[in-house]
C-alpha positions as CSV (number, residue, x, y, z in Angstrom):
1,X,16.9,-100.4,53.2
2,X,17.0,-103.1,56.0
3,X,13.8,-104.7,54.6
4,X,14.8,-104.3,51.0
5,X,18.1,-106.2,51.5
6,X,16.2,-109.1,53.2
7,X,13.5,-109.1,50.5
8,X,11.0,-108.4,53.2
9,X,8.2,-105.9,54.1
10,X,9.4,-103.5,56.8
11,X,7.8,-101.1,59.2
12,X,8.9,-98.7,62.0
13,X,7.4,-98.6,65.4
14,X,5.6,-95.5,66.7
15,X,8.7,-93.6,67.8
16,X,10.8,-94.9,64.8
17,X,13.3,-96.6,67.2
18,X,12.8,-100.1,65.9
19,X,12.4,-101.6,62.4
20,X,10.7,-105.0,61.9
21,X,10.9,-106.8,58.5
22,X,8.8,-109.8,57.6
23,X,8.3,-112.2,54.8
24,X,6.5,-115.5,54.3
25,X,8.2,-118.6,53.0
26,X,6.3,-120.7,50.4
27,X,6.3,-124.1,52.2
28,X,3.0,-126.1,51.9
29,X,2.3,-126.4,55.7
30,X,-0.9,-127.8,57.0
31,X,-2.2,-128.2,60.6
32,X,-5.0,-130.7,61.1
33,X,-5.6,-130.6,57.3
34,X,-5.8,-126.9,57.0
35,X,-3.3,-124.7,55.2
36,X,-1.1,-122.9,57.7
37,X,0.6,-120.0,55.8
38,X,1.1,-118.1,59.0
39,X,3.7,-120.6,60.1
40,X,5.9,-119.5,57.1
41,X,6.4,-116.1,58.8
42,X,10.0,-115.1,59.0
43,X,10.8,-111.9,61.1
44,X,13.9,-109.7,61.5
45,X,14.3,-106.6,63.6
46,X,16.9,-104.1,64.7
47,X,16.7,-101.4,67.4
48,X,18.8,-99.6,70.0
49,X,21.1,-98.1,67.3
50,X,24.2,-96.7,69.1
51,X,26.5,-93.9,68.1
52,X,29.0,-96.6,66.9
53,X,26.4,-97.6,64.3
54,X,25.7,-100.9,66.0
55,X,22.3,-102.1,67.0
56,X,20.6,-105.1,68.5
57,X,19.6,-107.4,65.6
58,X,17.4,-110.5,66.0
59,X,15.6,-112.8,63.6
60,X,13.6,-116.0,63.2
61,X,13.1,-118.3,60.2
62,X,10.9,-121.5,60.0
63,X,12.8,-124.4,58.4
64,X,12.2,-127.9,57.3
65,X,14.2,-130.6,59.2
66,X,16.8,-131.0,56.4
67,X,17.4,-127.2,56.3
68,X,18.2,-126.6,59.9
69,X,21.8,-127.7,60.2
70,X,23.1,-126.2,56.9
71,X,21.5,-122.8,57.8
72,X,22.9,-122.8,61.3
73,X,26.4,-123.5,59.9
74,X,25.9,-120.6,57.4
75,X,24.9,-118.2,60.2
76,X,27.8,-119.3,62.4
77,X,30.2,-118.6,59.5
78,X,28.9,-115.1,59.4
79,X,29.4,-114.6,63.1
80,X,25.7,-114.6,63.9
81,X,24.7,-116.4,67.1
82,X,22.0,-119.0,66.8
83,X,20.4,-118.8,70.2
84,X,17.7,-121.5,70.0
85,X,15.8,-123.9,67.8
86,X,12.2,-124.8,68.6
87,X,9.3,-126.9,67.3
88,X,6.3,-124.7,68.2
89,X,3.2,-126.4,66.7
90,X,1.4,-129.8,67.1
91,X,-0.2,-131.7,64.2
92,X,1.9,-129.8,61.6
93,X,2.7,-131.5,58.3
94,X,5.5,-131.3,57.4
95,X,7.1,-130.4,60.7
96,X,8.9,-127.0,61.0
97,X,11.7,-126.0,63.3
98,X,12.0,-122.3,64.0
99,X,15.6,-121.0,64.5
100,X,16.3,-117.8,66.5
101,X,19.4,-115.8,66.0
102,X,20.9,-112.5,67.3
103,X,23.9,-110.1,66.8
104,X,25.0,-106.7,68.0
105,X,26.4,-105.0,64.9
106,X,25.5,-102.6,62.1
107,X,22.0,-103.5,61.0
108,X,22.8,-103.1,57.3
109,X,25.7,-105.5,57.7
110,X,23.5,-107.9,59.6
111,X,20.9,-107.7,56.8
112,X,23.5,-108.3,54.1
113,X,24.9,-111.3,56.0
114,X,21.4,-112.8,56.6
115,X,20.4,-112.2,52.9
116,X,23.6,-114.1,51.9
117,X,22.7,-117.0,54.2
118,X,19.2,-117.1,52.8
119,X,20.5,-117.2,49.2
120,X,23.1,-119.8,50.0
121,X,20.5,-122.1,51.5
122,X,17.9,-121.4,48.8
123,X,15.3,-120.0,51.2
124,X,12.6,-118.7,48.9
125,X,9.8,-116.3,49.7
126,X,6.1,-116.4,48.9
127,X,4.9,-113.8,46.4
128,X,2.0,-111.7,47.6
129,X,-1.2,-112.6,45.8
130,X,-4.3,-110.6,45.2
131,X,-5.8,-108.7,48.1
132,X,-8.1,-110.4,50.5
133,X,-11.8,-109.8,49.9
134,X,-13.4,-106.8,51.6
135,X,-15.3,-109.1,53.9
136,X,-12.2,-110.8,55.0
137,X,-10.4,-107.5,55.5
138,X,-13.2,-106.3,57.7
139,X,-13.1,-109.5,59.7
140,X,-9.4,-109.2,60.1
141,X,-9.7,-105.5,61.3
142,X,-12.2,-106.6,63.9
143,X,-9.9,-109.5,65.0
144,X,-7.0,-107.1,65.4
145,X,-9.0,-104.4,67.2
146,X,-10.1,-106.9,69.8
147,X,-6.4,-107.6,70.5
148,X,-5.3,-104.0,70.4
149,X,-2.8,-104.9,67.8
150,X,-1.9,-103.8,64.3
151,X,-2.5,-105.9,61.2
152,X,-0.6,-107.5,58.4
153,X,-2.9,-108.7,55.7
154,X,-0.4,-108.7,52.8
155,X,-1.4,-112.3,51.8
156,X,-4.9,-113.2,50.8
157,X,-6.9,-115.2,53.4
158,X,-4.3,-114.6,56.1
159,X,-4.8,-112.2,59.0
160,X,-1.9,-111.5,61.4
161,X,-2.1,-109.2,64.5
162,X,1.1,-107.9,66.1
163,X,1.4,-106.3,69.5
164,X,4.4,-105.5,71.8
165,X,4.4,-106.2,75.5
166,X,5.2,-103.2,77.7
167,X,8.0,-104.1,80.1
168,X,11.8,-103.5,80.1
169,X,14.0,-106.1,78.5
170,X,17.7,-106.1,77.6
171,X,19.7,-108.4,75.3
172,X,23.5,-108.2,75.5
173,X,23.0,-104.9,77.4
174,X,20.9,-103.3,74.7
175,X,17.3,-102.2,75.6
176,X,14.5,-104.0,73.7
177,X,11.9,-101.4,73.0
178,X,9.5,-102.8,70.5
179,X,10.2,-105.9,68.5
180,X,9.7,-109.7,68.0
181,X,11.5,-110.4,71.3
182,X,8.5,-109.3,73.5
183,X,5.5,-109.6,71.2
184,X,2.1,-111.1,71.0
185,X,1.5,-112.4,67.5
186,X,-2.0,-113.9,66.7
187,X,-3.6,-114.8,63.5
188,X,-6.1,-116.9,61.6
189,X,-6.5,-118.4,58.1
190,X,-8.2,-121.2,56.3
191,X,-11.7,-119.8,57.1
192,X,-14.3,-122.4,56.2
193,X,-18.0,-122.1,55.5
194,X,-18.9,-122.9,59.1
195,X,-17.1,-119.7,60.2
196,X,-14.2,-121.6,61.8
197,X,-10.5,-121.0,61.0
198,X,-7.1,-122.2,62.0
199,X,-6.2,-119.8,64.9
200,X,-2.7,-119.5,66.3
201,X,-1.0,-117.2,68.9
202,X,2.6,-116.8,70.0
203,X,2.7,-115.0,73.4
204,X,5.8,-113.6,75.2
205,X,5.6,-114.0,79.0
206,X,7.7,-113.1,82.0
207,X,8.7,-116.2,84.1
208,X,6.2,-115.5,86.8
209,X,3.4,-115.1,84.3
210,X,3.7,-118.5,82.6
211,X,1.8,-120.8,85.0
212,X,-1.0,-118.3,85.7
213,X,-1.4,-117.7,82.0
214,X,-1.5,-121.4,81.2
215,X,-4.1,-122.0,84.0
216,X,-6.3,-119.2,82.5
217,X,-6.0,-120.7,79.0
218,X,-7.0,-124.1,80.2
219,X,-9.8,-122.9,82.4
220,X,-11.4,-120.3,80.1
221,X,-10.6,-121.5,76.5
222,X,-10.4,-124.6,74.4
223,X,-6.9,-123.7,73.1
224,X,-4.1,-126.2,72.9
225,X,-0.9,-125.2,74.6
226,X,1.3,-126.5,71.8
227,X,4.7,-125.5,73.2
228,X,6.6,-123.4,75.8
229,X,10.1,-122.3,74.8
230,X,12.8,-119.8,75.4
231,X,14.6,-118.1,72.5
232,X,17.3,-115.6,73.1
233,X,20.6,-115.5,75.0
234,X,22.0,-112.8,77.3
235,X,18.5,-111.6,78.0
236,X,17.2,-109.9,81.2
237,X,14.7,-110.8,82.5
238,X,14.2,-114.3,81.3
239,X,11.3,-114.6,78.9
240,X,9.2,-117.6,77.9
241,X,7.1,-118.0,74.7
242,X,3.8,-119.9,74.8
243,X,2.3,-121.1,71.5
244,X,-1.4,-121.7,71.3
245,X,-3.5,-123.3,68.6
246,X,-7.1,-124.2,67.9
247,X,-9.8,-124.5,65.2
248,X,-12.4,-121.9,66.1
249,X,-14.4,-118.9,65.1
250,X,-11.7,-116.2,64.9
251,X,-13.7,-113.5,66.7
252,X,-14.4,-116.0,69.5
253,X,-10.7,-116.8,69.6
254,X,-9.7,-113.2,69.7
255,X,-12.1,-112.4,72.6
256,X,-10.9,-115.4,74.6
257,X,-7.3,-114.6,73.9
258,X,-7.7,-111.0,74.9
259,X,-9.4,-112.1,78.2
260,X,-6.5,-114.3,79.3
261,X,-3.5,-112.1,78.1
262,X,-1.5,-110.2,80.7
263,X,-2.3,-106.5,80.7
264,X,1.2,-105.0,80.0
265,X,0.7,-104.4,76.3
266,X,2.2,-101.4,74.5
267,X,0.0,-99.2,72.3
268,X,-0.1,-100.1,68.6
269,X,2.0,-98.0,66.1
270,X,0.2,-94.8,64.8
């Protein structure tokens, strides 16, 4: 029901304690001339549902520059805290700003409020097209397996791998078990005849992991460190988010990324 209200595809984690819902916007984003559908990804999650019916709810939506202020005002009117805005990517046309927001309340009420905000601000969703080719699906599964993640291949020519980090986190006193707050999201698209694709990764790190991770990335890969941000309020411990981008063979990218990632990764959902 959470995902349906948001007009999103939803899934539960392995122990059914967290629900993540996602959809893609239909903005014509390009990075270094290549279509970048992945950057249209909007994500919402609830977990830690208490006996009072309230849960930790978080979300993120990519927005064009002229959409940011109106949408923030709409969220504020609904009592939803906008915790951060961030530009994550380099060489992106047009430029996107991701907003991050959070609330401790009934998740259905949260979804209704967010759906209202999306409608008020005319935030449209991309319709799923035909399935990716069998060859692309096999490539995507290989990419995902290297990263020990689970795949989202709803949109043709786009491969997204999700993985949760495995360390304790709390937001507003609520435990974060398995959601977008402490994830590793990696993907590729715009695969060309030379076997290269636009490859991106969004990696959650503990504070003391950030500099060692960046050193490994710079020493062992050709990835660009596009941005380092924080995203959520009242969070313990403090987390940082490092966004990586490159044009590369996606399997080489996955192997290099797997080699530099920290080891605390939770098992993929069954």
